[in-house]
Each structure stands twice: as structure tokens, then as C-alpha cells.
C-alpha positions in Angstrom: -69.9 -57.8 19.2 -67.4 -58.6 17.1 -68.9 -56.3 14.6 -68.1 -53.6 16.8 -64.7 -55.4 17.8 -63.8 -55.7 13.9 -64.9 -51.5 13.2 -62.8 -50.7 16.5 -59.7 -52.5 14.7 -60.2 -50.7 11.7 -60.1 -46.9 13.4 -57.8 -48.5 15.5 -55.4 -49.3 12.0 -56.9 -46.5 10.3 -55.4 -44.1 13.1 -52.1 -45.8 13.8 -51.5 -45.3 9.9 -52.0 -41.8 9.1 -49.8 -41.2 12.2 -47.1 -43.4 10.4 -47.7 -41.6 7.0 -47.3 -38.3 8.5 -44.3 -39.6 10.6 -42.6 -41.2 7.7 -43.8 -38.0 5.0 -41.4 -35.3 4.2 -44.1 -32.5 6.0 -43.1 -34.9 9.0 -39.2 -34.9 8.9 -38.8 -31.3 8.5 -40.9 -30.7 11.3 -38.4 -32.9 13.4 -35.0 -31.6 11.8 -36.3 -28.1 12.5 -37.1 -29.0 16.0 -33.3 -30.9 16.2 -31.3 -27.7 14.5 -33.8 -25.6 17.6 -32.2 -27.6 20.1 -29.2 -27.7 18.2 -29.6 -23.6 18.4 -30.1 -23.3 21.6 -27.5 -25.6 23.0 -24.8 -23.4 21.0 -26.7 -20.3 23.0 -25.6 -21.6 26.4 -22.3 -22.6 25.7 -21.5 -19.4 23.6 -23.0 -17.7 26.9 -20.8 -20.5 29.2 -17.6 -19.6 27.1 -17.9 -15.3 27.2 -18.6 -16.0 31.7 -15.9 -18.4 31.6 -13.3 -15.8 30.6 -14.8 -12.9 32.9 -13.8 -15.5 35.7 -10.6 -16.0 33.3 -10.0 -11.6 33.5 -11.0 -11.5 37.0 -8.1 -14.3 38.1 -5.5 -12.5 35.3 -6.4 -8.9 37.3 -5.6 -10.3 40.6 -2.0 -11.8 39.4 -1.2 -8.6 37.8 -1.6 -7.2 40.7 0.3 -9.7 42.7 3.4 -9.9 40.7 3.5 -5.9 40.2 3.7 -5.9 44.6 6.4 -8.9 44.5 8.5 -7.3 42.1 8.7 -3.4 43.9 8.4 -5.3 47.5 11.3 -4.5 49.6 14.1 -7.2 48.9 14.2 -10.6 50.5 16.8 -13.3 50.9 16.0 -16.2 48.3 14.7 -18.9 49.8 16.4 -21.5 51.2 16.1 -25.8 51.7 13.3 -25.4 54.3 11.1 -23.2 51.6 11.9 -25.0 48.2 8.6 -27.5 49.3 6.6 -24.4 48.9 8.3 -22.9 45.9 6.0 -22.6 43.2 4.9 -20.1 40.2 1.7 -18.9 42.3 3.4 -18.4 46.1 7.1 -17.4 44.8 7.4 -16.4 41.5 8.6 -12.4 40.5 9.6 -12.5 43.9 12.3 -10.0 44.8 15.2 -11.8 46.2 19.0 -11.6 47.3 21.5 -14.4 47.1 24.8 -13.2 48.9 27.3 -16.3 48.0 30.4 -16.3 45.2 30.0 -17.8 41.3 31.3 -21.3 41.2 30.3 -25.2 40.6 30.6 -25.6 36.9 30.6 -23.7 33.7 28.0 -22.0 32.5 25.3 -22.9 30.5 23.4 -21.1 27.2 20.3 -21.1 26.8 18.5 -19.7 23.4 16.2 -16.3 23.6 15.6 -13.2 21.7 15.0 -10.2 24.0 15.5 -6.4 22.9 18.6 -6.8 21.9 17.9 -9.4 19.2 18.6 -13.0 19.5 21.5 -14.2 21.5 21.4 -16.7 25.2 21.0 -16.3 28.6 24.3 -17.3 30.2 23.1 -19.4 33.7 26.1 -19.9 36.7 25.8 -21.9 39.7 26.4 -19.7 42.8 27.4 -21.0 45.9 24.9 -19.1 48.4 26.4 -18.8 52.2 24.2 -20.8 53.5 25.6 -23.4 51.6 23.1 -24.3 48.6 23.6 -23.6 45.0 21.4 -21.1 42.7 21.1 -20.9 38.9 22.1 -17.6 38.1 20.8 -15.8 35.1 23.4 -13.1 34.8 22.4 -11.9 31.6 21.5 -12.0 27.9 24.5 -12.2 24.9 24.6 -11.7 21.6 25.6 -14.5 19.3 28.3 -13.7 18.8 29.6 -13.8 21.9 28.6 -17.4 22.6 32.4 -18.9 22.4 33.5 -16.6 25.1 31.0 -17.8 27.7 30.8 -21.4 26.5 34.6 -21.5 27.0 34.1 -19.7 30.9 34.8 -22.0 34.1 31.9 -20.1 35.7 31.5 -16.4 36.8 33.7 -14.2 38.6 34.9 -16.4 41.9 35.3 -13.4 44.4 32.4 -13.2 46.7 29.3 -11.0 45.3 25.6 -10.5 45.9 22.9 -10.7 43.5 19.9 -8.9 43.3 16.9 -10.0 41.5 14.3 -11.7 40.2 13.1 -15.4 41.4 11.5 -17.5 38.5 10.4 -20.8 38.1 12.3 -23.7 36.2 11.0 -24.0 32.9 11.5 -27.8 32.4 11.4 -29.9 29.1 12.3 -27.1 26.0 11.0 -24.7 24.5 8.2 -24.4 21.7 8.4 -27.5 19.6 12.5 -27.8 20.9 13.5 -30.0 23.3 16.7 -29.3 25.3 19.4 -32.1 24.5 21.6 -32.0 27.0 24.2 -34.7 25.6 25.3 -32.2 22.6 25.0 -29.0 25.2 22.0 -27.3 23.1 19.2 -25.8 26.2 16.2 -24.2 25.1 14.7 -23.5 28.2 15.7 -22.7 31.6 15.3 -26.4 33.0 16.7 -26.4 36.2 17.2 -29.8 37.4 18.1 -30.7 33.4 20.9 -28.0 33.6 22.0 -29.3 37.5 22.2 -32.7 36.5 24.1 -32.3 33.5 26.9 -29.7 35.3 27.1 -32.2 38.2 25.4 -30.1 40.7 24.0 -30.7 44.0 22.3 -29.1 46.5 20.7 -26.9 43.8 17.5 -24.8 44.5 14.7 -25.6 42.5 14.4 -22.2 41.1 16.6 -19.7 39.2 17.1 -15.9 39.5 17.2 -13.3 36.7 19.8 -11.3 38.0 18.9 -7.5 37.8 21.0 -4.4 35.4 24.0 -4.3 36.9 24.6 -0.3 35.1 27.6 -1.6 33.5 27.5 -2.2 29.0 29.2 -5.1 28.7 28.5 -8.9 28.4 26.2 -10.7 30.3 23.7 -7.9 30.5 20.5 -8.2 33.1 17.9 -6.4 33.9 15.9 -7.8 30.5 13.5 -10.0 32.1 9.9 -8.9 30.6 7.6 -9.5 33.4 4.1 -8.4 30.9 0.5 -10.8 31.0 -1.6 -11.2 28.4 -4.8 -9.6 29.4 -7.9 -10.5 26.3 -10.6 -11.9 28.1 -12.7 -9.3 28.2 -12.5 -9.0 24.6 -13.0 -13.1 24.2 -16.0 -12.7 26.5 -17.5 -10.1 24.5 -16.9 -12.1 21.2 -18.5 -15.5 22.9 -22.0 -13.4 23.8 -21.7 -11.5 20.5 -22.1 -15.2 19.0 -24.5 -16.6 21.3 -26.8 -13.2 20.8 -26.5 -13.5 16.8 -27.2 -17.4 17.1 -30.0 -16.3 19.8 -31.7 -13.6 17.0 -31.6 -16.6 14.1 -33.1 -18.7 16.2 -36.0 -16.5 17.1 -36.1 -15.1 13.5 -38.3 -17.6 12.2 -40.3 -18.6 15.1 -41.7 -15.0 15.1 -42.5 -14.9 11.3 -44.3 -18.2 11.5 -46.4 -16.1 14.3 -47.3 -13.5 12.1 -48.4 -15.4 9.1 -50.3 -17.3 11.6 -51.4 -14.0 12.8 -52.3 -12.7 9.5 -54.3 -15.8 7.8 -56.7 -14.9 11.1 
């Protein structure tokens, strides 16, 4: 019995030793590395395919957004939303609506916000307008060039006579521009931040949006109607790029597998 048990232990030790030597051998390590790289490659293919599908979904969303905005811009003009609707005003449901405001410009000095347009560098002129319904809206009266800055900084507001403004409803742009924060204390503005401008000018009952006035037909300043309504839509290109990367990676993974099979078939 002891002889058999000893032989069994010798055979078990021999098998374990051979398995250990295989795992520890360069060939075993190489095989493990190849399987690990193959797994990583397979995961990479899945990630690329997932990114491609995501871009296709983004494209559908962008096309729907473009269609909705285009419909709003060309829809009949409606009154600018009053206080009862302010809680619901957001980019998804209201931005670029064609709206009308009737009242008079008053309530504080204009605010100049740095801008770059088709006319070059300069400023947007935002002036508070008191609507006949009893609330205030910041109206972007249009663009003025750099050399006109001093003239509009000194004005105490726009024309005081009753006026009607037709334009596009825009959502507030809080914080500032790219790498530049608004500085109310120094009167430096890089974005049309409605809340910050209203606070700096001491305005009350201010709508949470502003209005880009349409073109007035006059050649003077400020020049309205310069709102750019374009949406970058390169999602199909991005999707095709991700799918192409997935295909190339899949081919790279499959080539050594098929090459190994051909070698084994040839050796038989």
C-alpha cells in the first residue's frame, strides 16, 4: 500500500511539476500574453462599435434639433414669454423662437459684450427694455464695431419712446466666454449672462432670457439681425471613423488566427 501511495505521489508531483514548468516557461507566458492581447483587442472592437452607434444616435438627435429650430425661426411671431412661463423657458423648448416685445428701452445703461461677427470684432449692445406687461427683458440691439465702443458705453439706454422689437429668443450664457470669465466689477463682459448683467445694473423683474433683435433695415449702429443659427453636424463622419477603426482592429486580430490555422492544416 505504501509503495502504491508513494508511486501515486511521485506521479502527482511529476504532473504538477510539468504544469508548473509550462506556466513558468516562456511559451506559456507567451500564450497567456497572446490571449490577454486578444481579449483587449476584442474589447476594443466593442468599444469602437459602441462609439459608432452613439454617433449615429447623436446624428438623429442633431437632425431633429435642426428641424425644430428651423421651424421656430420661420414660425409666426408670438409674444415674448411672460413671468408665468419663465420657469419652463429652456433651450430645448424655447431657444430661437420668433418673439415680439412691445414697450420702451429704459432702466439702466447698455451693456457691451465682446463679440466676433461677419463684420469683424466688436460688441453686442444689450439694453433693458420694459415690456408693457410690467417686466424687463434684455434686448441685444445688435453689433457695434470696436471704434464705436465709447459712444455706446456712455449712453444711458436705448430710445425712450415706445418701441416694438421682433427677434429671436435666446437663453442666458452664464459665466463668460472661452477661457474668459465675466468681470462685472470691471464692466468686462464676454458672454450674455442675463442674471449677472441684471444684478450689475440693478434691474428687477428680469426675464431669464434675452432677445436678439432682427435687422432694422438701417445702416447705422447697432446692426441687428446677425444671429448665426448653424449647428455643426459631423456625426456621420465620426460614426464611419469609429466603425472603420473597429473593422481594422477586427482584421488585425483575425489575421494571425487564420494564419495559424493555415500552418496547422499545412502540417497535417
